[in-house]
BAKOLKOL-980009 format. One record per residue: residue number from 0; residue in one letter; x, y, z of N, C-alpha, C in turn. Coordinates in nm, 2 decimals, decimal comma, always signed. Example, Ala and Ser with C-alpha at 12.3 -4.5 7.8 and 13.67 -1.06 7.14 Angstrom:
<sites>
+-----+---------+--------+--------+--------+--------+--------+--------+--------+--------+--------+
| num | residuo |   n_px |   n_py |   n_pz |  ca_px |  ca_py |  ca_pz |   c_px |   c_py |   c_pz |
+-----+---------+--------+--------+--------+--------+--------+--------+--------+--------+--------+
|   0 |       A |  +1,32 |  -0,57 |  +0,78 |  +1,23 |  -0,45 |  +0,78 |  +1,32 |  -0,33 |  +0,78 |
|   1 |       S |  +1,28 |  -0,22 |  +0,71 |  +1,37 |  -0,11 |  +0,71 |  +1,29 |  +0,00 |  +0,79 |
+-----+---------+--------+--------+--------+--------+--------+--------+--------+--------+--------+
</sites>
This chain:
<sites>
+-----+---------+--------+--------+--------+--------+--------+--------+--------+--------+--------+
| num | residuo |   n_px |   n_py |   n_pz |  ca_px |  ca_py |  ca_pz |   c_px |   c_py |   c_pz |
+-----+---------+--------+--------+--------+--------+--------+--------+--------+--------+--------+
|   0 |       M |  -0,87 |  +4,41 |  -8,17 |  -0,82 |  +4,51 |  -8,08 |  -0,80 |  +4,46 |  -7,93 |
|   1 |       N |  -0,90 |  +4,37 |  -7,88 |  -0,90 |  +4,30 |  -7,74 |  -0,77 |  +4,25 |  -7,73 |
|   2 |       F |  -0,73 |  +4,16 |  -7,85 |  -0,59 |  +4,08 |  -7,83 |  -0,47 |  +4,19 |  -7,80 |
|   3 |       L |  -0,47 |  +4,31 |  -7,87 |  -0,37 |  +4,39 |  -7,84 |  -0,38 |  +4,45 |  -7,71 |
|   4 |       A |  -0,49 |  +4,48 |  -7,66 |  -0,50 |  +4,54 |  -7,53 |  -0,45 |  +4,44 |  -7,42 |
|   5 |       V |  -0,49 |  +4,31 |  -7,44 |  -0,44 |  +4,22 |  -7,34 |  -0,28 |  +4,19 |  -7,36 |
|   6 |       F |  -0,24 |  +4,19 |  -7,48 |  -0,09 |  +4,17 |  -7,52 |  -0,01 |  +4,29 |  -7,44 |
|   7 |       I |  -0,04 |  +4,41 |  -7,46 |  +0,02 |  +4,53 |  -7,41 |  +0,01 |  +4,53 |  -7,27 |
|   8 |       G |  -0,10 |  +4,51 |  -7,21 |  -0,13 |  +4,51 |  -7,05 |  -0,04 |  +4,40 |  -6,99 |
|   9 |       G |  -0,04 |  +4,28 |  -7,06 |  +0,03 |  +4,16 |  -6,99 |  +0,18 |  +4,18 |  -7,00 |
|  10 |       G |  +0,22 |  +4,25 |  -7,11 |  +0,36 |  +4,27 |  -7,11 |  +0,40 |  +4,37 |  -7,02 |
|  11 |       L |  +0,32 |  +4,47 |  -6,99 |  +0,35 |  +4,59 |  -6,89 |  +0,34 |  +4,51 |  -6,74 |
|  12 |       G |  +0,25 |  +4,43 |  -6,73 |  +0,24 |  +4,36 |  -6,60 |  +0,36 |  +4,28 |  -6,58 |
|  13 |       S |  +0,40 |  +4,21 |  -6,66 |  +0,52 |  +4,11 |  -6,65 |  +0,64 |  +4,20 |  -6,62 |
|  14 |       L |  +0,66 |  +4,30 |  -6,69 |  +0,78 |  +4,40 |  -6,67 |  +0,77 |  +4,45 |  -6,54 |
|  15 |       T |  +0,66 |  +4,50 |  -6,49 |  +0,64 |  +4,55 |  -6,34 |  +0,67 |  +4,44 |  -6,24 |
|  16 |       R |  +0,64 |  +4,32 |  -6,26 |  +0,66 |  +4,21 |  -6,18 |  +0,81 |  +4,20 |  -6,17 |
|  17 |       Y |  +0,87 |  +4,18 |  -6,29 |  +1,01 |  +4,16 |  -6,29 |  +1,09 |  +4,27 |  -6,22 |
|  18 |       A |  +1,05 |  +4,40 |  -6,25 |  +1,11 |  +4,52 |  -6,18 |  +1,09 |  +4,52 |  -6,04 |
|  19 |       L |  +0,98 |  +4,46 |  -5,99 |  +0,95 |  +4,46 |  -5,82 |  +1,04 |  +4,36 |  -5,77 |
|  20 |       G |  +1,05 |  +4,25 |  -5,85 |  +1,15 |  +4,14 |  -5,80 |  +1,29 |  +4,20 |  -5,79 |
|  21 |       L |  +1,35 |  +4,27 |  -5,89 |  +1,47 |  +4,32 |  -5,87 |  +1,48 |  +4,41 |  -5,77 |
|  22 |       L |  +1,37 |  +4,50 |  -5,73 |  +1,38 |  +4,60 |  -5,62 |  +1,40 |  +4,53 |  -5,49 |
|  23 |       L |  +1,32 |  +4,41 |  -5,48 |  +1,31 |  +4,34 |  -5,34 |  +1,42 |  +4,23 |  -5,33 |
|  24 |       T |  +1,52 |  +4,21 |  -5,41 |  +1,61 |  +4,11 |  -5,40 |  +1,70 |  +4,13 |  -5,29 |
|  25 |       K |  +1,71 |  +4,24 |  -5,24 |  +1,80 |  +4,27 |  -5,11 |  +1,73 |  +4,30 |  -4,99 |
|  26 |       T |  +1,62 |  +4,23 |  -4,97 |  +1,53 |  +4,26 |  -4,85 |  +1,56 |  +4,17 |  -4,73 |
|  27 |       N |  +1,53 |  +4,21 |  -4,63 |  +1,55 |  +4,14 |  -4,49 |  +1,45 |  +4,02 |  -4,47 |
|  28 |       W |  +1,39 |  +3,98 |  -4,58 |  +1,30 |  +3,87 |  -4,57 |  +1,35 |  +3,75 |  -4,66 |
|  29 |       P |  +1,46 |  +3,70 |  -4,62 |  +1,55 |  +3,61 |  -4,69 |  +1,45 |  +3,46 |  -4,73 |
|  30 |       N |  +1,36 |  +3,43 |  -4,62 |  +1,30 |  +3,32 |  -4,63 |  +1,15 |  +3,33 |  -4,69 |
|  31 |       F |  +1,11 |  +3,44 |  -4,71 |  +0,98 |  +3,47 |  -4,76 |  +0,98 |  +3,52 |  -4,90 |
|  32 |       P |  +0,89 |  +3,49 |  -5,00 |  +0,89 |  +3,53 |  -5,12 |  +0,81 |  +3,66 |  -5,14 |
|  33 |       L |  +0,88 |  +3,76 |  -5,09 |  +0,82 |  +3,90 |  -5,08 |  +0,77 |  +3,95 |  -5,20 |
|  34 |       A |  +0,85 |  +3,94 |  -5,31 |  +0,83 |  +4,00 |  -5,45 |  +0,70 |  +3,94 |  -5,50 |
|  35 |       T |  +0,69 |  +3,80 |  -5,49 |  +0,58 |  +3,74 |  -5,56 |  +0,45 |  +3,78 |  -5,46 |
|  36 |       F |  +0,46 |  +3,77 |  -5,34 |  +0,35 |  +3,81 |  -5,25 |  +0,29 |  +3,95 |  -5,28 |
|  37 |       L |  +0,39 |  +4,04 |  -5,28 |  +0,34 |  +4,18 |  -5,31 |  +0,28 |  +4,21 |  -5,45 |
|  38 |       S |  +0,34 |  +4,14 |  -5,53 |  +0,27 |  +4,15 |  -5,68 |  +0,15 |  +4,09 |  -5,69 |
|  39 |       N |  +0,12 |  +3,98 |  -5,63 |  -0,01 |  +3,92 |  -5,62 |  -0,11 |  +4,00 |  -5,55 |
|  40 |       I |  -0,08 |  +4,06 |  -5,43 |  -0,17 |  +4,14 |  -5,36 |  -0,20 |  +4,27 |  -5,43 |
|  41 |       L |  -0,10 |  +4,34 |  -5,48 |  -0,12 |  +4,46 |  -5,56 |  -0,20 |  +4,42 |  -5,68 |
|  42 |       A |  -0,19 |  +4,31 |  -5,74 |  -0,27 |  +4,27 |  -5,87 |  -0,41 |  +4,27 |  -5,82 |
|  43 |       C |  -0,43 |  +4,21 |  -5,70 |  -0,57 |  +4,20 |  -5,65 |  -0,63 |  +4,32 |  -5,62 |
|  44 |       L |  -0,54 |  +4,42 |  -5,58 |  -0,59 |  +4,56 |  -5,55 |  -0,62 |  +4,64 |  -5,68 |
|  45 |       I |  -0,54 |  +4,62 |  -5,78 |  -0,57 |  +4,69 |  -5,92 |  -0,68 |  +4,64 |  -5,97 |
|  46 |       L |  -0,70 |  +4,50 |  -5,97 |  -0,82 |  +4,44 |  -6,03 |  -0,95 |  +4,49 |  -5,96 |
|  47 |       A |  -0,95 |  +4,48 |  -5,82 |  -1,06 |  +4,53 |  -5,75 |  -1,10 |  +4,68 |  -5,78 |
|  48 |       L |  -1,00 |  +4,75 |  -5,79 |  -1,01 |  +4,90 |  -5,80 |  -1,06 |  +4,92 |  -5,94 |
|  49 |       T |  -1,01 |  +4,85 |  -6,04 |  -1,07 |  +4,87 |  -6,18 |  -1,21 |  +4,82 |  -6,20 |
|  50 |       F |  -1,25 |  +4,71 |  -6,14 |  -1,39 |  +4,67 |  -6,15 |  -1,48 |  +4,76 |  -6,07 |
|  51 |       Y |  -1,43 |  +4,82 |  -5,97 |  -1,52 |  +4,92 |  -5,88 |  -1,53 |  +5,04 |  -5,96 |
|  52 |       L |  -1,43 |  +5,10 |  -6,03 |  -1,44 |  +5,21 |  -6,12 |  -1,52 |  +5,19 |  -6,23 |
|  53 |       F |  -1,52 |  +5,07 |  -6,29 |  -1,60 |  +5,05 |  -6,40 |  -1,74 |  +5,04 |  -6,36 |
|  54 |       R |  -1,76 |  +4,99 |  -6,24 |  -1,91 |  +4,96 |  -6,20 |  -1,96 |  +5,11 |  -6,16 |
|  55 |       E |  -1,87 |  +5,20 |  -6,11 |  -1,91 |  +5,34 |  -6,09 |  -1,91 |  +5,43 |  -6,19 |
|  56 |       K |  -1,89 |  +5,37 |  -6,31 |  -1,89 |  +5,44 |  -6,44 |  -1,78 |  +5,56 |  -6,46 |
|  57 |       V |  -1,67 |  +5,54 |  -6,37 |  -1,56 |  +5,63 |  -6,40 |  -1,47 |  +5,58 |  -6,50 |
|  58 |       L |  -1,45 |  +5,45 |  -6,50 |  -1,38 |  +5,39 |  -6,61 |  -1,48 |  +5,33 |  -6,72 |
|  59 |       Q |  -1,50 |  +5,38 |  -6,82 |  -1,62 |  +5,34 |  -6,91 |  -1,56 |  +5,25 |  -7,04 |
|  60 |       S |  -1,45 |  +5,24 |  -7,05 |  -1,39 |  +5,17 |  -7,17 |  -1,38 |  +5,02 |  -7,14 |
|  61 |       E |  -1,44 |  +4,94 |  -7,20 |  -1,42 |  +4,79 |  -7,17 |  -1,28 |  +4,76 |  -7,23 |
|  62 |       L |  -1,23 |  +4,82 |  -7,31 |  -1,09 |  +4,79 |  -7,38 |  -1,00 |  +4,81 |  -7,26 |
|  63 |       W |  -1,01 |  +4,92 |  -7,20 |  -0,92 |  +4,95 |  -7,09 |  -0,94 |  +4,85 |  -6,97 |
|  64 |       V |  -1,07 |  +4,82 |  -6,94 |  -1,08 |  +4,72 |  -6,84 |  -1,01 |  +4,59 |  -6,86 |
|  65 |       L |  -1,03 |  +4,55 |  -7,00 |  -0,97 |  +4,42 |  -7,05 |  -0,81 |  +4,43 |  -7,03 |
|  66 |       A |  -0,75 |  +4,53 |  -7,08 |  -0,62 |  +4,55 |  -7,07 |  -0,56 |  +4,56 |  -6,93 |
|  67 |       I |  -0,63 |  +4,62 |  -6,84 |  -0,58 |  +4,62 |  -6,69 |  -0,61 |  +4,50 |  -6,62 |
|  68 |       T |  -0,73 |  +4,44 |  -6,66 |  -0,76 |  +4,31 |  -6,56 |  -0,70 |  +4,19 |  -6,62 |
|  69 |       T |  -0,73 |  +4,15 |  -6,75 |  -0,68 |  +4,04 |  -6,80 |  -0,53 |  +4,04 |  -6,84 |
|  70 |       G |  -0,50 |  +4,17 |  -6,89 |  -0,37 |  +4,19 |  -6,93 |  -0,27 |  +4,21 |  -6,83 |
|  71 |       F |  -0,28 |  +4,34 |  -6,76 |  -0,18 |  +4,38 |  -6,65 |  -0,18 |  +4,30 |  -6,54 |
|  72 |       C |  -0,31 |  +4,26 |  -6,48 |  -0,32 |  +4,19 |  -6,36 |  -0,25 |  +4,04 |  -6,39 |
|  73 |       G |  -0,29 |  +4,00 |  -6,51 |  -0,26 |  +3,86 |  -6,54 |  -0,11 |  +3,85 |  -6,55 |
|  74 |       G |  -0,05 |  +3,94 |  -6,61 |  +0,10 |  +3,95 |  -6,63 |  +0,16 |  +3,98 |  -6,49 |
|  75 |       F |  +0,11 |  +4,07 |  -6,41 |  +0,17 |  +4,12 |  -6,28 |  +0,16 |  +4,01 |  -6,17 |
|  76 |       S |  +0,05 |  +3,93 |  -6,16 |  +0,03 |  +3,83 |  -6,07 |  +0,09 |  +3,69 |  -6,13 |
|  77 |       T |  +0,10 |  +3,60 |  -6,03 |  +0,15 |  +3,49 |  -6,08 |  +0,13 |  +3,38 |  -5,99 |
|  78 |       F |  +0,04 |  +3,28 |  -6,02 |  -0,01 |  +3,16 |  -5,95 |  +0,11 |  +3,06 |  -5,96 |
|  79 |       S |  +0,18 |  +3,04 |  -6,06 |  +0,27 |  +2,95 |  -6,07 |  +0,39 |  +2,97 |  -5,99 |
|  80 |       T |  +0,44 |  +3,10 |  -5,99 |  +0,55 |  +3,11 |  -5,91 |  +0,52 |  +3,12 |  -5,76 |
|  81 |       F |  +0,40 |  +3,16 |  -5,73 |  +0,34 |  +3,13 |  -5,58 |  +0,36 |  +3,01 |  -5,55 |
|  82 |       S |  +0,31 |  +2,91 |  -5,64 |  +0,29 |  +2,77 |  -5,60 |  +0,43 |  +2,70 |  -5,58 |
|  83 |       N |  +0,51 |  +2,75 |  -5,68 |  +0,66 |  +2,70 |  -5,68 |  +0,73 |  +2,74 |  -5,56 |
|  84 |       E |  +0,72 |  +2,86 |  -5,52 |  +0,80 |  +2,91 |  -5,40 |  +0,74 |  +2,85 |  -5,28 |
|  85 |       T |  +0,63 |  +2,83 |  -5,27 |  +0,56 |  +2,77 |  -5,16 |  +0,62 |  +2,61 |  -5,14 |
|  86 |       I |  +0,63 |  +2,54 |  -5,24 |  +0,69 |  +2,42 |  -5,25 |  +0,82 |  +2,42 |  -5,23 |
|  87 |       Q |  +0,92 |  +2,51 |  -5,26 |  +1,04 |  +2,53 |  -5,23 |  +1,05 |  +2,55 |  -5,08 |
|  88 |       L |  +0,98 |  +2,64 |  -5,03 |  +0,98 |  +2,65 |  -4,87 |  +0,96 |  +2,53 |  -4,80 |
|  89 |       I |  +0,87 |  +2,45 |  -4,84 |  +0,84 |  +2,33 |  -4,79 |  +0,96 |  +2,23 |  -4,80 |
|  90 |       G |  +1,02 |  +2,23 |  -4,92 |  +1,14 |  +2,15 |  -4,95 |  +1,25 |  +2,19 |  -4,86 |
|  91 |       Q |  +1,26 |  +2,30 |  -4,82 |  +1,37 |  +2,36 |  -4,73 |  +1,36 |  +2,35 |  -4,59 |
|  92 |       G |  +1,22 |  +2,29 |  -4,57 |  +1,19 |  +2,27 |  -4,42 |  +1,14 |  +2,41 |  -4,35 |
|  93 |       Q |  +1,11 |  +2,50 |  -4,43 |  +1,06 |  +2,63 |  -4,38 |  +0,91 |  +2,62 |  -4,39 |
|  94 |       Y |  +0,86 |  +2,53 |  -4,31 |  +0,69 |  +2,51 |  -4,30 |  +0,62 |  +2,63 |  -4,25 |
|  95 |       M |  +0,66 |  +2,71 |  -4,15 |  +0,60 |  +2,82 |  -4,11 |  +0,59 |  +2,93 |  -4,22 |
|  96 |       W |  +0,70 |  +2,96 |  -4,29 |  +0,71 |  +3,05 |  -4,40 |  +0,60 |  +3,00 |  -4,51 |
|  97 |       A |  +0,60 |  +2,87 |  -4,54 |  +0,53 |  +2,81 |  -4,65 |  +0,37 |  +2,85 |  -4,60 |
|  98 |       V |  +0,33 |  +2,81 |  -4,48 |  +0,20 |  +2,83 |  -4,44 |  +0,15 |  +2,97 |  -4,44 |
|  99 |       A |  +0,26 |  +3,06 |  -4,39 |  +0,23 |  +3,20 |  -4,40 |  +0,20 |  +3,25 |  -4,53 |
| 100 |       N |  +0,29 |  +3,21 |  -4,61 |  +0,28 |  +3,25 |  -4,77 |  +0,14 |  +3,22 |  -4,82 |
| 101 |       V |  +0,09 |  +3,10 |  -4,80 |  -0,04 |  +3,06 |  -4,84 |  -0,15 |  +3,13 |  -4,78 |
| 102 |       L |  -0,14 |  +3,14 |  -4,65 |  -0,25 |  +3,19 |  -4,58 |  -0,25 |  +3,36 |  -4,59 |
| 103 |       L |  -0,15 |  +3,42 |  -4,60 |  -0,15 |  +3,55 |  -4,62 |  -0,18 |  +3,61 |  -4,75 |
| 104 |       S |  -0,13 |  +3,52 |  -4,86 |  -0,17 |  +3,55 |  -4,99 |  -0,32 |  +3,53 |  -5,02 |
| 105 |       L |  -0,38 |  +3,42 |  -4,98 |  -0,51 |  +3,40 |  -4,99 |  -0,60 |  +3,49 |  -4,91 |
| 106 |       L |  -0,58 |  +3,51 |  -4,79 |  -0,65 |  +3,60 |  -4,71 |  -0,65 |  +3,76 |  -4,74 |
| 107 |       L |  -0,53 |  +3,80 |  -4,77 |  -0,52 |  +3,94 |  -4,81 |  -0,57 |  +3,97 |  -4,94 |
| 108 |       G |  -0,53 |  +3,88 |  -5,04 |  -0,59 |  +3,90 |  -5,17 |  -0,75 |  +3,90 |  -5,17 |
| 109 |       G |  -0,79 |  +3,81 |  -5,11 |  -0,94 |  +3,80 |  -5,09 |  -1,01 |  +3,91 |  -5,03 |
| 110 |       L |  -0,94 |  +3,96 |  -4,91 |  -0,99 |  +4,07 |  -4,85 |  -0,99 |  +4,20 |  -4,93 |
| 111 |       V |  -0,89 |  +4,22 |  -5,01 |  -0,87 |  +4,32 |  -5,09 |  -1,00 |  +4,34 |  -5,20 |
| 112 |       I |  -1,01 |  +4,21 |  -5,26 |  -1,12 |  +4,20 |  -5,36 |  -1,25 |  +4,22 |  -5,28 |
| 113 |       W |  -1,28 |  +4,17 |  -5,17 |  -1,40 |  +4,17 |  -5,09 |  -1,43 |  +4,32 |  -5,06 |
| 114 |       W |  -1,32 |  +4,39 |  -5,01 |  -1,34 |  +4,53 |  -4,97 |  -1,40 |  +4,62 |  -5,08 |
| 115 |       F |  -1,35 |  +4,60 |  -5,21 |  -1,42 |  +4,68 |  -5,30 |  -1,54 |  +4,64 |  -5,35 |
| 116 |       W |  -1,55 |  +4,50 |  -5,35 |  -1,68 |  +4,44 |  -5,40 |  -1,80 |  +4,49 |  -5,30 |
| 117 |       K |  -1,78 |  +4,49 |  -5,18 |  -1,88 |  +4,53 |  -5,09 |  -1,92 |  +4,68 |  -5,09 |
| 118 |       S |  -1,82 |  +4,77 |  -5,14 |  -1,84 |  +4,91 |  -5,15 |  -1,94 |  +4,95 |  -5,24 |
+-----+---------+--------+--------+--------+--------+--------+--------+--------+--------+--------+
</sites>
């Protein structure tokens, strides 16, 4: 049953990331990988919120936690695309955007997790 929960959650997370990418293709941020950045930050928020709710006993099903955290968040966030887009920015000479992508992703993602962890 755990495999099915991860499978369904991962599929839904991947589809959500794809939809977010389609929605943001026409943004005014041509040099910044906004869709990947937002999907990673939102995945951190969903992950932190899920663990917070589980800790507070609001969300009691370990199966749901697994489906949301490992499944959905794993499918929704993407380290490989983040890394690839950062290297592409460097290859294009967009050093400021590459550094901003790395720093903002790590700092905001960590801050979101920390915020719920300390609560």
